Every structure is written in structure tokens, then in C-alpha cells.
N, C-alpha and C positions, 0 to 999 in steps of 0.2 A: 410771610404773605403780605401783600400791599393792599391798602384800603383805597378804593376809588371814592374820593371825597364827594363828587357830584352824585354818585349813586347812593352813598350812605345818607346824604341829606334828604334825598327823595324818599328813601326807605323810612327814615325817621318821621317825615311828614305823613307818609301813608300809614305808619303804625299808630301815630297819634290820632289820625282820622278814624282808623279802625276801632280803636279803643273808645272813641267818642260815640261812634255809631252803636257799638255793643252796649254801652251804658244806657242808651236810649231804649234799646230793644228789651233789655232785661229789667224792666220796671225800676230803673234808676237805683241799683244797689249802691252802697257806699263806695266812694272813690278808692278808699284804702283797700277794699275787698278786691277791686279790679286788678290791683297791682301786686297782689300777694304772691301769685305763682304763675308759671308759664310752661306750657308744653314745649318740649324740645325735639328736634329731629337729628339723630346721630348719623354720621356718614363715615364710610371707610373705603378708601381707594387703594388698590394694590398695583404697583407697576415696577418692572415689566411683568407681564403675565401672558404666556408662560415664561419660565426662567430656568436656567441650568442649576444643577445641584451645586451648592457652595457659593452661588452668586448672591450679591446683596439685592434686597427688594426694598423699595421705598413705600412706606405706608402713609397715606394721607388721611388724617383722622381729626375729627372735631364735630361740632354741631353748627347749625346754620345761623345761629345768633352771633352777633359781634358785640364788642364792648367799646366804650367811648374813650378810654385812656390807653396809651401805648403800654403802660406798665401792667395793665390788668390781664388776666387770663383765667380760663377755667382749669380746675385742678382735678387730679386723681383719675383721669381716664384710663381704662384698661382695655387691652385687646386679648381675647381668648384665641389660642391657636390649637387646632386639632390636627395632628400629623397624619400621614397616610396609614399608619399602623394603629391609630386610635388614641395615641398619647395626647394628653392635654397639658398645655402650659400657658402662661400669661406673660404679656409684655406690659410694662408700666411700673409705677404710675406715671402718667404723661400729663404735662401742663401745656395748654394751648397758648398762643399769643392772642392779641386783642381782636383778631379777626374771627376768633372762635375755632380756628384750626391750627394744625402744626404737622410736622413730619416725624416719622420714626423709621428706624432701619431694622430689617429682619433678614436673617440669612438661613434659608432652609438647608437641611443636611440629609434629607431623604428624598428619593424619587417617588413620585406619585402625586395625589391631590391633597392639598392642605385646605382646611376650612378655617377662616378667620372671621371674628365678629367683634365689633367695638361696643363698649359699655360706658355710658355717661352716667355718673352718680348724681343724685340730687344734691344741690348746693345753693346757698343763699349768698348773694353779692350785694354790695352797696351800689346803687345806681345813680347816675348823674341826674339832677332834677329836670333838665330840659328834655330828657328822653322819656322818663316816666314821672310826670309832675305831681302825681298823687301818692308817691311812695318813696321811702328812703331805703328800702330793701326789697329785693325780688328773689323769689325762690325759683330756680330752674329745675324742673322735674326730670327724673331719670328717664333715659331712653337707650335703646339698643340699635345698632346698625343692622342692615341686612347681612346675611352670611355670604361671604365672598370666597369663591373657590380659587385657589392658586395652584396651577399646574406646574410641577417641577419635573424636568427631564434630565436624563443623564448628560446629554450634550449641552455644553455652554452656549448661550446665545451670544450674538455679537454686540459688543459695546462699541461706542465710537472709537475708531482705531488709533486715534492720536496722530501726531506728526513727528517726523524725525527732525533732528537738529539741522540747521542750515548747512547745505553743501556747496553754496556759492556765496559770493559777497553779498552782505545784507545791510540794510539801513533801518532807521526808525521812521515812522512808527511801525511796530510789530502788530500784525492782525491779532486781536485778542483770542482768536480761536487757536492760535499756535501756542498753547499753554506750555508745552514742553520747552519752549525757548527760554523760559526763565533761567535755565541752567547756564546760559551764555550771556544773559543780559542783566547786568548788575549796575548799581549806583555807588557813588562814593560821596555821601552827604557830609561826612566828617571822617577824620582819621580813625579807623576802627580799633577797638581794643586788640592788642597784640599784632596790629597790622595784618590781621587775617581777613582776606577779602573773598568770600565764597561766591558762587554763581558766576564763575568765569572759566567754564570748562574748556574754552578755546584760548586760554591764556597763551601768549606768544611763545612758540617753540623755536623761533629764530628772531634775528634782529631786523626783520623786514619792516621798512618804513612805509607807512600809508600816505602821509603828507607832512609838511613842515610849514611853519609860518614864523615870520620875524616878530619879535616883541616891538614895542613902540619906542625903543631906544637902540642906539648903534651897538653892534657886538662884533666879536671876532678880532682878527688882527688889525691893529691900527696902521701898520705898514710904513713905508718910506723911511724917513730919518729916525723913526722910533724902532726900527729894526724888528725885533721879536716881541715887542710889547703889544698888549691887547687892551681893548676897552674894558672898563670896570664890569665885573661879573656879579656884583651885589653881595658878596660875602662880607665878613668882618663888620657885623652890626648893621648892614644895609641890605638885608636879604631881599631878593626879588622872587616873584612867583610864589609868595608865601601863602596866599589864600587861593586855593584851587579845589574845585569840586566837579563831580560828574553826576548829572541827573538826567534821566530820560535820553541817554545818548548824546548829551550836550556837555561840553567842557566849559567851565567858568573859571577864569583866572584874572588876577589883578596885575597891573603894571604901575610904575610910578610910586608916589607916596613915600619916598625914602626920607622926606622931611615934611614938617607940618604944612608948609605952604604949597606942596606939590599934590595935585589931585591923584586919587587912587582910581584909575579907570578900569572898569571890569569889561571883559570881553566874553561873549557867548559864541562858541564855535561848535558847529556840527562835528561831533567826534568821528563820524564815519566818512565825511566828505571833506573836512577842513574848511567849509564855508563859514564865513563870519555872519552871524545872524543879527547881532546887535552889540553895541558898546555903550556904556554910560557911567557916570559918577553917581554913586548912591548918596543919600542924604547925609549932610554934615561931613562929607568926605570920609565916611566910615567904611570899614571893611566888612565883608560878608563873614559871619562867624561860623555858620553851619547851614546845611540844607536838610530837606525832609521830603520824602514822598509819602504823604499821609493817606491811609486808606480809611474811607468812611463807609460804614455799613449800618445805615439807619433804616427805619421802617419804610421810608419812601425812596431813598437815594442810596446807591451803592457805587463807589468809584474812588479813584485815587486823585490826589492833588499834589503838585510839586511846588515847593517853596524854597526861597533863599532868605535867610534870616540875618539881619543886622542887629547885634546885641550891643546895647550902650549901657555903660555903668556896670554895676555888679562888682564882683571881686570879693576880696576878704580872704579868710583862711590864713595862709602863711603870711600874707602881706598886711593883715589887719582884720578887724571885725567883719563878719558877713554883711554884704550890702545887696539890696535888691537891684535887679536889672530891668531894662526895657527892651522888649523884642519887637522889631519891625519885620513883618513878613512880606516878601515880594514874590510875585508870580514868576516862576522859573522860565516860563515861556516868553514873557515880554519884558520882565524886569520892572513891571508896574507894582506899586504898593497895593497890598490887599487888606492887612489888618495890623493892629498893634496891641501888645499886652504890656501894661505897666506894672511895676512892682513884682516882677517875677522873683519868687523866693530863691535863696541860695541853698546849695546842697550838692548832692551827687546825682548826676544825670543818668537815668536808666531808660533804655529804649525797649519798647515792647515789639519784638521782631515779627509778631504776627500781623501788626498793622502800622508799625513805625510811629506809634503814639509816643510822645515824650513825657516822662515823669521826672520829678525831682524829689529825692529822698533827703529830708532834713533830719539830722540826728543831733540832739543836744545831750551830750553825755553828762554835763555838769548838773543840769536841771532834771535829767531823767525822763525825756520824752523823745518820740520819733514819729514823724508824720510823712505821708506820701501825697504829693501834689500832682494833679493830672492836667497838663497844659491843654489837652483837647477839650476836656470838660469845661475848663475855664473859658476857652474860646467860644463856647456856646452860650455864654452869659451876656445877654444884651444889657444895655443901660437900664432898661425897664425891669430887669431881673427875670426876664423870660428865658427859659432854657429850651432850645429846639432839639428834638430828637429825630425829626424826619429828614431834614436836609442839612448840608454843611455850608456850601458856598453862599446861598442867599441868607443864611443865618449869621455868618461870620464876616464875610467880606465887607469892607467899608467901616468896620467897627474899631473903636479904641476902647480897650477893656482894662479894668483895674483889678489885678489879682488880690488886692487887699480891701476891695470894696466891702462894706458891711451890708451885703445883701445875701439873700438865701442862695441865689444862683452862684455868686462868687465863692461862697463858703462850700458849695457842693463840689468845687474842684479839688478839695482835700478829700482823698479817698478814705483816709483814716488817720487817727492821731492816738498813739498808745503810750503807755508808761513803760519805761525800760529801767534796768538797774542803773543807779548813779555811779559816777566815778570810773567808768570804763576808760582806760588810758588810750593815748595815741589818737589816730584819725582813721576815717573810713578808707579802706584800701580797695575793696571789691563789693559789688552789689548786683544782684540779679532779681528781676521782677518775679514775684511769687516763689522766690528761692530763699536767699539769705543776704545779709550784709556782714562783711568781715572787716574788723579793725585791727590795726597793728601798731606797735611801738617798739623801737629797738634802741639799745645802748651798748656800751662795751661790756656791760655786766650781764644783761639779760634781754630776752625778747618775749613780748607778750602778744598773743593772738586771741581775739575774742570774736564770737559770732552771734548774731540775733536772727531769728526767723522772720521771713517776709511772706511765709505761706498764709493763705487765706484762713482766717479764724485763729491763727497762731502768731500773728504779727507781734513782734517785740519779745517773744519768749527767748530766754538765754539758751543758746545751744552749747557754747563752750567758752571758757576763759582760761587759757593755758599760758603758763610762764615757763620759759626754757632758760636754763642757766648757760651763759656763754662760756666757751673754753677760755682758759687763762690767757692765751696768747692775744686775745682781742684787746685786753687792757694793757698787757705788758708791751705790746708793740704800738699802742695807741691807734689801733685799727679804726679806720673810718667806716662805720657801718650804718649810719643813719644821717638824716639831714638832707634837705632838698638839693643843695649844691654839691653833694658828695656821693650821690648815687642812691642810697636808701633802697626802698622797695621798687623794683624795676619791672615786675611782670606779675600777672595774676590770671587765674582762670577758674571758673566754676563748672566747666564742662567735664563730663564723665571721662575718666582716663587721664586727666591733667589737672585735677582739682588741687591747686596749690597757690600760695603767694611766694614770690622769690625775692630774696635780698642779695645785693651785690656788695661784697667787701672790697673796697678800693685797692688798698695796698697789697693784700694777699691774692687779689684777682680770683676770688672764689664766689660761687653761688651757693646760697643756703635756701632750703625750701621748707615750708610748713603747710600742713593740710588745711584746706578750706572746709573740709568736712568735720574734722575733729579739733583743729588748732594745734595738733602735735607736730613736733619736728620730724622731718622726713629724711633729708639727705643733704650732702654738699658735693660740689664738683671738685675736680682737680684744679690746680693753679693754671691760669692762662698765661700767655706771653706777657712779659713785663711792660710792654708798650700800652697794654690795655688799661693801665691805671693813670695815663697821662691827662685824659680829658674828663670834663664833668658829665653830669647825667644827660645833658642835651645830646651829646654825640654818641654815647654808647647805645647799642641796640640789644635788647634782650626781649625776645618775644616767644610766645607759646602758641603752637598750632600742631594739629595732627599728633598729639601726644608727645611732642618734642619741644625742647627749649633750644632756641637758636640765639647765639651770641656772636657779635661781630663789632669790631671797633678799630682803633688806631693800628693795631698790629697787622691788619689785613688778613687775619686768619679767621675763617668762619667755623665756629664750633656748633656741633649738634649733640644734644644730650637727651637721654631717655627721661621722660617726666616721672616715670614710676620709681626709678632708683638713682637718678643722677649720673648714670654711667655715660661716658662719651661714646657716641655711635659713629661719628666720623668728623673729620675736619678738612677744610679746603684752604689752600694757600693762594691768595690772589697775587701771584708773583709778578714782579716787575723785571722783565728780562733785560732791560737796557739801563737800569739804575737811574731812571729819571726822577723818581720820588726820593727826596733827600732824607727822609726819616727812617727808612728801613728797606728791606728786600721785598716787601709786599706792599700793595696799594691799600692805603686806608680805605675801609669800606663802610657803607651805611646801608641799613636795611630799607628796602622799598616796601615790600609786602610779601605775603605768603598766600598762594592760591593754586588750585588745580594740581596739588602735589608738587609744586615748584616754589623755590625761594629765589627772590630777585634782590640783588644788591647793586650799589654803584659807588664809584670813588667820589669822596668829598674831602674837604680840608677846611679847618677853622679859618685860617687867614693865609691863603695861598700867595706865594710870591709870583712875580711876573718877570720873565716869561713863565707861563704855566708849564708844569711838567707834562710831557707828552705821553700819550698812550694809556691814560687812566681808564680802567675797564668798567663796563657794566656786565653783570654776570647773572645767568640763570642756572640754578642747580636743581637736580632731582633730590627731593628731601629724603628719599629712601636710602641712598648711599653717598650722596654728595657729588655724584658724577655731573659733568658739565653738559647741560642741554644746549646752551649757546653762550658765547662770550664775545663781546666787541671791545677791543682795545682802542682807546682814543675815540670812542663814539659819543655816548651820552653822559658826559661828566656832570655830576650832581652838585648840590649846594648845601652848605652847612646851615646858613642863616636864612635861606629862603625855603621854598617848597621843593621836595623831591618828587619823583614820579608816583602817579596813582593809576588805578585801573578801573575801568567800567566797560560794560558790553564786551568784555574780553579784549579790550584795546588799552594799551599803556599810553598815557599822556605824560610827557616829561619835559623839563627845561634843561637845555644843554648849555653849560657855562663855557664851552669852547667857542661857541658862535652866537650865544644869546638868542637861540630860536627854540620854539616849542615844537616837539616832534610827537607824532602818533605812531605807535609800533603795533603791528598786528598782522593777521593773515590777510593777504591782498588778493585782488582779482587778477585773473589771467585771461588771455584770449589765444586760441589756437587756430591757425590757418592750415590749409592743405590744398595743393594743386596737382593736377595730372595733365599730360599733353592735351591740348584742345582738339587736335586732329586724331583720328583713329590710328592705332598702331597695328601692325600685322601680328597675327598670332605667332608666337615663338620669339618675338622681339622683346627686348628688355626695355622697361621704362623707368624713369626716375620719379618717385613720388616725393615732393618737397613741400615745405611750409615753414611756419614760424610758431613760436610760443613766446608771447610778450607779456610784460607786466603792465596792467592798465589800472593800477591803483590811482586814487585821486591826485597824488603828488606828481604823477607823470604828466599831468596837464599843465604844470607850471611852465611859464614862458621860458625860463632859463634852461629847463630840462628839454623842452622841445627844440631849442636851438642846438643843444649839445647832442641830442639824440633824435634827429629828424625822422628816422625810420622807427622810432619807438624805443622804449627801454626793454631790453631782453629779460626774460625770466631766467633765474639762476638757481643752482642747486642750494639746498639747505647748508651744506658744508662750506659753500663759498659766500653765503649771504652776508656775514658781518663785514668782510672786506669789500664786497660788491656794493653794499649800501653806502659805505664811506666814499667809494668812487663815484656813485651816482649823485648822492645828495650833499656830500661834503667836499667834493672835488679832489679827493686823493687820486693817486695814480691807479690805473687799471690793474687789478691783480693778475699776475702772469699765469697763475695756476687755477683760475676760475673754471668751473665746469657748468654745463647747462643742465637741462632737465630731460627726462625720458618721455618719449611720445610713442604710444602703442598704435600701430597701423593694422587695420583689419579691413576685410572686404566681404561683400555679398556678391557672389558671382551671378552670371546671367541665369543660372538654374535655381537661384535662391539659396545656394549653399554658402555657409560661413567659411571664410578662409582667413587664417592668421597670416599677415604679411611679414611682420617683424617689428622690432622696437628700435627706434632711432634716438639719438641724443643730440640736443641742440648745441650749437657753438655759442661763443660769447657775443654773437650778433643776433642770436635768437633763431638762427636758421637750422633746419635739418634736411636731410635727403636720404632716400632709401631706394635701392634698385630692386625692381619687381618684374618677374616674367609671368604674365598671365597665361593660363593654359586652357581657357575656354573662350570661344567667340561670343561677342555680344557686349552688353552694357554692364559694367561693374559699378557698384556703390563702394566708394573708398571712405573709410572712417579713420579719423585721427583723434586720439584722446590723450590729453595730459591729465593724469589721475590726481593731480594735486600733490601737495607736500606740506611740510610744516610751515612754509612761508606763503603758500598760495592755495586758493581754492582751485578746483578742477575746471577744465574747459574742454570742449569737444567740437568738432565740425565734420562736414562731409564734402565730397566732390564725386565726380563721375568720370569714368574712363571707358572709351569705346575701343573694342578689339575687333579688327577686321580679319577676314579669312587670310590664310597664308597665301602668297602669290604662287601661280602655277609654275612648275619646274620647266625651264627652257633647255632645249638641246643645244648647248653651246659647245662647238668643236674645240679640241685641245689645240695648243700652239703647233704641235707637230702635224696635226691634221690640216690646220690652216696652211702651213708651209708647203705640204705635199700638194694640196689643192691648188695653191698659187702656182707652183712649178708646173703642175700638169696643164695649166691654162696657157703657159708660155708657148710662143711659136716653136715648132720643132726644128732644131738644128742638129745636124748629124753628129758633130763631135763636141757638143757642149758638155763639159764635165759637171758632175753633181756639185752641190754646195759643199759637201763634205770633202770632195776631192780638191775643190778650189782652195778650201781652207788649209788642207794638208800641204798642197803645193806651195802656197804662200809661206807657210811656216818653214818649209824646207829651204826656201830661197833666202831666208834671213841669215845674217851673220851668226856664227856660232858663239854663244855666250854660255859660260859655265852655269850661270844661274840668272833667271829673269827676276829683276827687282820687284818688290811687292807692289810698288806704285804702278809698274807696267802691267802687272797682273790685273790690277783694278781697272786700268785703262782698257785692256782687252775685254774685260767683262762689260764695260760700258759700251764698247764698240759692238759687241755681240748683241747686247740688249737693243741698241739702236737698229741693228740689222734686222732683228726679229720684228721690231715695230714697223719698219719699212715694208717688210714682207706682208705683215698683216694688213697694212694700208693698201698695198697693191691688190691683195686678195679682195678687199672690199670694193675697190674700183672695178675690178674685172666682173665681180658679181653683178654690180649695177649695170655694166655694159651689156651683160647678157640679158 
């Protein structure tokens, strides 16, 4: 509950005045006696009321007094519940907040009338001097609320119905009432553990491109005398697109900076529209290290704040002793500086997923201590040592804070500091807030796994310390099983169903797993392809998600293992049908991420030669069985030394080293048109219903595409999407076997009856047509609907058709009747032969030929047709003369 400060000040003044007046009226007893006790008024609210059986009820409970410190509250409130059958139970004990009230939840399970009553027990609290200047303690006397009747019915009452996920192209901001949309709207503030990216339920099911933009350096084919050579793509220690993030539907990425004297310019692009919002060089030409969407839930203010952080200094660990860092936070909306934290401690970063607060766990195994630092709490420490609990922005923004300051506020950022057993070997591998921290060390002789509790009140307790004896062949073959540059520990998870740390043995190409619950050895996988041992830890990808371990590397074979027992579930070969890739039959693959039940990978190479091998694929697989959801060969080639694709708001943003452009991949917008004849048609006649289905994603507004596609870019089938997108955006040849999309045609006839007309399929120009014969006179409503696909959202439109009555039947004489009528109107001559007789006589006078040639037969037919036409004309003239 929130405190209205203006009202609370007035109430305090009124209360002091009231106490002063009371002291005067009661013969001036001692001031201490006035402040010893106070009557209280208990209240209890029940909502909703009535309610359905089994539905939750919110209870508003407390007393009308409030306290002066946010940390304070009244204790041990009880609610007595009498059910419709007379059974009595209690809810509590309940602690209020500083307003004197709080909420509780009750779920009734019987139909009928419940009776609820709140009970406030007597209690003595220390009171701030300004509120009660004559006392250091005040006793609040006991009180009971009125009895509240709650009516419970069999039928459930209606709650707010909620909202379905978007069924058309959408953009940010999202109205905060559309809470269900969190399932499709995610951020990428840093590369997540195991590259698992949830909240992307609309993750791309095709290679459909939304938009593309060029980086700030030349890319693609150099051309001319350089023949097949291309511009530098940034690999081989000069990685481009290395720093890239998605926050609030905006993509942030860096260009330049390949040497110390070149600026690292950051771009902020609207992920949904491709619009550039701003670009800038951050302080000291530094790179953005990570992002954050912090949620603040104070007593006064509740809301999220999006930041980009530049981390300067720090380091240590493998490279030397731990060093503190300085974090500079910038507004993700504008890129402007907001605050700085100096002397950030070193350790393992942990994110609280409920509010995205950042913690750092410091573990000193030699000296035997472990501590947890809370960056958010540190940010609330002003130079004066004041810690704000009500608001975030106006307490933090504009501040430079010192995490090592010798102040009460700075020290409060350390959540706890506990003693742990000394001498635990190795280093921290995994850590989860309020869960555990797991450390490991491996050699050719043994593997040790230990765990310490991070649960509240048990912090630092030793959970396990297990040592496993390695098989003899590890030492005999000088197997590389540890060390940063040789693979070492490659994946870990604390989630149920996949709780393990995984080691990669380089030469034998095997995975070994140990439990993060017990520290005991679990399983090993079968040997992978020999090519997977060629590169160091930077390239190999081993990630855990959905209870599976995914492994992919130089061999171009994607392996999927069961995290329970290490058994192989499936494998996929990223085959190269044209042998462009020189190292093997499959394309070297790198993991992008796992989301929405799908695994995304792309082709990369450590130091690719030029000309680049053609046809390198980007692949999306169903994690259930490894089947292909979509694959684009020669589309979005990735990078080893730079940054590969990321996903946010269910849209992939990736850098393509074939042309040095940034692409957005996702479900696009479509538009459907339909037309019918403008003039009425006669009943019984056929009409053609025609129209188009076009792709109207933001990229189609690009000038180059508008020149190439003056009538718009046609929508295309999911099956044809990969090759079609290469044609549209990468200028490949038009695919010969491309197919369009289906359009359902429906009608409401003049009587208001529904009629299904049929389903048409568009062609590669986006057009469709369908023949329809209406059977009722009047005005038809024609509806054309494209129901969407994996590549496009749906679209629909309507038109109207007028159907006129059928024309009256005319009494048109036959040709024979016309001929007879014509002859009958001729002057009478006594010996004029009939037309038939004339024809027969003419034929009899002709020379005798054994057979009339076919062409003469045709000529005679023509002569006869002309004769009939002349006769009909004469007939018309005679009729007019009459």
C-alpha cells in the first residue's frame, strides 16, 4: 500500500493537536501517561464478494493506524473463518506493512455463506519522537473487525478475460494491459547461460526477412578486376558486430573499433521497423558490456528501467588477481548517462530472474569466506549515506557511487558474508540465487565437484565434495580434459531435469557429466566426429536446454543427447551438396540459441579464405526429433570472431558476412486485396473474383526493392521462403518452383446466407483469381482471407458484387425459319427452282471427279456459310421494308 505524504503530514499535525487538547482537558496528567496506549480500529475487506467455489479471494486486513518507517509493521494479526457448515479455521499470523494494512489470500471450497472476522492483538512498538514526542514506546490495544459475510456460489464469477497473443504484425510499446504478450516479447541483455532464450513463442518458423540495413563499412563482392573476392568480413581477430543486445524491442550493435584509433559507434535500431533511432560513441570509445531491464518495486514507485552498461577495468581470475571494475549505466532509450558504480567487486554474476537485479557472488576458497553483493542496493546509496526505498530514478540517476565506500549504505549492498570450508579446489562453475554454487576441477587423474548452499539461512553450508577417479585412458592418451584453451567445463544447469555440469574431452570427443545436486558422476556420451577436436573452446558449442545437451562444431554434425543418461536422441548433418566447404562434407556450424522448442545454428569459420565458400546454411531444427523447420543455404552466414545472431521479441537479428548487412528475421505483415466486376452481372453468368496477397514488411519499403518490385513484393509459401528471400533481398535468381499462398473466398448472399466460394492460390506475382457463378439476385458481400503462415501474419478484406436478374428469353427464329421466310417474301415466279434444287443442279453440271479434295470441301463450306449470311441479311431488309 502507498502512503500519501501530504495526507500523512496533516494527520500527524492533527494527532499532535488532539493530544495537546486532551492533555488540557484531563487536568494535565503526565505526558508519559498520554502516550502509553492507544485504542485501535481493525478492518477487514473481502473481494470479490460473491465469488465462485475454488476461486481466490483477496482479504484486505489491518488497523487504521500507520507507522513512520517503511521497515515497520504490525505483527500477528489473525483472521477467523467460519465456513457454511460451522467449521472454524484461522488464517495467519499476518504482518502488515507500514501503512497498517496488508493483503492475504483465501480460497473457499464450500458453497454457502462464510463468516470472517479479523483480530488485532495488543502490541507495543517503538515510536519515532516527532510523532509522539512524550513517549519512546506505545502500546496499541487489541481490537476486532466487524464480521464480514462472504457468499460462495457454485458458478465461477468472471475474472478479467485476458488477451490472446498477437495475430497481426505488432510493434513496441506494448500496452501494459496485454500481460499475456510477455510470452512473445523478450530481451537479450547479455548472452544467456546455455544460449537458452525463453519468451519467444513466435520464434521464426521460416527465413522470412523483415528488414535489412548496411553496416557502416563496405561489404559483399568487391567486383571488377578482383573477380570473386569480397570485402573484409571481420573474422580472424577482427570480429565485427561483437557487441549486440536487444532491450525493449530495440537492437543495439557496434561497428568499427577494429583498432584502438577507430571509434566504436553504436546504433540503436527499432527491431520491428528497422528505423535508426540514434547512434553514438560511448565514453572513452568503450564497448557496451551488458544490458539490464531492472524492475523496481518500492513502497512508492513500481516500474521497469532499461540500461546499457559500459564496464571499465575489472578482470582477473585466469588472467591474474581479481580486480574491481567501474560500471557506467546509460539510458537504453536515449543513450544518455544515468549513473556510475565504482569499485564493483569481482566474482560470479547472478541474475535474479524475478526482477533482473544483478548480484555478484565472491568466493574465497583459500581464506574460507563467501559473500553476496547486490548492485541494486548499492545503487540506492547516495554520497550522504541515505538509502532510498521509495523510488528508484530520482534516488539513483545522476549519482556516482563507490561500492567500497566505508559507509553504512555502501556496506548494506553486501547481502551476507559467511564462512565456508577452506581449501575447496578449482573454481566456481555454476551458481543460482537462493539455490547453490558449484565448483569443479579436473585433471587426467581425477575430477572433483563441490557444492555450497545459497539458500536463505543456510548460506555457505557444504552440500557435497565428491572426487571421481578418471579412467586410465585419460592419462595414457594424455587426454586434454581441463584448462581454458582446451575445452574444460563447457555447460552447466541447475534446472530440474538437467542438473549437471558437463566436461568435454578434446581428443576423445566425449562429454562427461556430474550432478549439480550431489556432485556424483552421471554419464558420458559416445565419441563424436573426429573434426570436432580441431578447434578450441571458443568455437565448440555445448548447450543445455529442454532436458537436452546440444553439441555442434567443425564437423557440421549437430548432436542431441538426453541429459538424464547421456544417450544420443538424434543427430543432423549440415551437408554441403556442392563441396564448397573445403574441410569436410558438412558445413561447420555454430549455435545461435535455443527457444520455443527450436534450435538455431549458422555456418561460421575461424579464418575463411576468399572467395568465400558459397551456400553456407543457417538452420532451424525441431529439438524433439531434429527435423528441419527451415534451412537457408547461402543466406545468413555467421562470424567466428564477431557476434552471431540473437533474438528478442521473437525476432532474430543477425550479421551476414556474405554482404556485411544486419538482417531481422521474423513473421511479417501481409495485405490481401479482392475485386469483383464494378458493373452488375446477370444471374447465371460466371464472374472472376481476383486479388492479391502481398508482403508489406518494413523492408519492402526500401528504395531498391520498390524499384525492383513496383507492384509490391508478393507473399510466398513457407516452403519457398528461403529461396524467395534470397531472390528479394540478396538479388539471387527468381526460384523457378516458388509457390504462393492460399486465399479463402467466402460470401454473404443477398438473403444473409453464408456461402463458401472456394480457395485460390496466388502466383509468384501475388495475384489470384477464382471463377464464381452466383445463384441469387442482389448484392453479395465477398470476403477474401489469407489465414497467415509461418512466415506471415493473416490479412483479410472485402468487396461487393451486384447480381442482376437474368435477361428475358427472346423468340429468335432458327436459320431454316429465316431462310424460308426470306424465300416466301420473294416475288412469285412460275418456274423458279428451290434453293435445294439449284444446288443439286449446280453440282450435277460440274465435271466428274472421283474425289473432291479436302480444301475444296472447306471452300464449299465457306461459300455455304456466306450464302446463309446473305439470306439472313435479305430477310432483315425485307422485314424493315414491311
